[in-house]
C-alpha positions in Angstrom: 51.0 -38.6 0.8 48.4 -40.7 -1.1 44.7 -40.0 -0.8 43.9 -43.5 -2.1 42.0 -45.9 0.1 41.2 -49.6 0.0 37.8 -48.7 -1.6 37.9 -48.9 -5.4 34.8 -46.8 -5.9 36.1 -44.1 -3.6 39.4 -44.1 -5.5 37.5 -43.9 -8.8 35.5 -40.9 -7.6 38.7 -39.2 -6.5 40.1 -39.8 -9.9 37.2 -38.1 -11.6 37.1 -35.2 -9.2 40.9 -34.5 -9.2 41.3 -34.9 -13.0 38.5 -32.4 -13.6 40.1 -30.0 -11.1 43.7 -30.3 -12.4 43.0 -31.0 -16.1 45.8 -33.7 -16.0 45.8 -37.5 -16.0 48.9 -39.5 -15.1 50.0 -42.7 -16.7 53.3 -44.7 -16.6 55.5 -44.4 -19.7 58.9 -45.8 -20.8 60.0 -44.3 -24.1 57.0 -44.9 -26.4 55.4 -47.6 -24.3 52.7 -47.1 -21.7 52.1 -49.5 -18.8 49.4 -52.0 -19.6 48.3 -55.1 -17.8 45.7 -57.8 -17.8 42.3 -57.2 -16.2 41.7 -58.4 -12.7 38.0 -58.8 -13.5 37.7 -60.0 -17.1 39.4 -62.8 -19.0 41.4 -61.8 -22.1 40.9 -58.1 -21.4 43.7 -55.5 -21.2 43.6 -52.4 -19.0 45.7 -49.2 -19.0 46.0 -47.8 -15.5 45.9 -44.0 -14.9 46.0 -41.9 -11.8 44.8 -38.5 -10.8 48.1 -37.6 -9.0 51.7 -38.0 -10.0 52.7 -39.4 -6.6 50.2 -42.2 -6.8 51.4 -43.1 -10.3 55.0 -43.1 -9.1 54.4 -45.7 -6.5 54.0 -48.2 -9.3 57.4 -47.5 -10.9 58.9 -50.7 -9.4 59.3 -54.4 -10.2 58.1 -55.0 -13.8 57.4 -51.3 -14.3 60.7 -50.1 -12.8 61.8 -48.6 -16.1 58.6 -46.5 -16.3 58.0 -43.0 -15.0 54.9 -41.0 -14.5 53.9 -39.0 -17.5 51.1 -36.4 -17.7 48.4 -36.2 -20.3 46.2 -33.1 -20.7 42.6 -34.0 -19.9 41.3 -32.9 -23.3 43.8 -35.2 -25.1 43.0 -38.0 -22.7 39.2 -37.7 -23.2 39.2 -37.0 -26.9 42.1 -39.1 -28.1 43.0 -41.7 -25.5 39.6 -42.8 -24.4 38.3 -42.9 -28.0 41.3 -45.0 -29.1 41.0 -47.3 -26.1 37.3 -47.8 -26.9 38.2 -48.7 -30.5 40.8 -51.1 -29.2 38.5 -52.7 -26.6 40.9 -51.7 -23.7 39.6 -50.8 -20.3 40.7 -47.9 -18.1 42.0 -48.5 -14.6 41.4 -45.5 -12.4 43.6 -44.7 -9.3 44.7 -48.3 -8.7 46.2 -48.9 -5.3 49.6 -50.3 -4.5 48.4 -53.8 -5.2 47.2 -52.8 -8.7 43.6 -53.3 -7.8 40.8 -50.9 -8.5 38.0 -50.0 -10.8 38.1 -51.1 -14.5 35.8 -48.9 -16.6 34.7 -48.6 -20.2 36.5 -45.7 -21.8 33.3 -44.0 -23.1 31.6 -44.3 -19.7 34.6 -42.5 -18.2 34.4 -39.8 -20.9 30.8 -39.1 -19.9 31.8 -39.0 -16.2 34.5 -36.5 -17.0 31.9 -34.3 -18.8 32.7 -35.1 -22.4 30.1 -35.8 -25.0 30.4 -39.2 -26.6 30.2 -39.0 -30.4 28.7 -41.7 -32.5 31.3 -43.9 -34.3 31.8 -43.5 -38.1 29.8 -46.7 -38.6 26.8 -45.1 -36.9 27.1 -42.0 -39.1 27.2 -43.9 -42.4 23.4 -44.2 -42.6 23.1 -40.4 -42.2 25.2 -39.8 -45.3 23.0 -41.7 -47.7 20.4 -39.0 -48.4 
């Protein structure tokens, strides 16, 4: 049974707490494609939704995402690869969206910090350090 509520902040807090406990993030995958959708909050912004529990991800495997299935991502890979790549691509993270596909949309690096990961400076920021 889902622990998600109709409060996006509570669902986001649950996402952070559960992902840190289990070390796993759940997304929806079909072959090499991951479920992506337009932002509910920002025009011309894409969001990749993720869940803290497989059952909550599975609820969304219907309609336009019927061919998708829940797929796990180890937390370290998620934080160090996915979130960095999403930040580079200017894509937001949807956390523990409810059955109506609504919920928090957060900046990838903000989520990395909430998950306890240090945010490294981009290569552009480091270029000035190398000109000694």
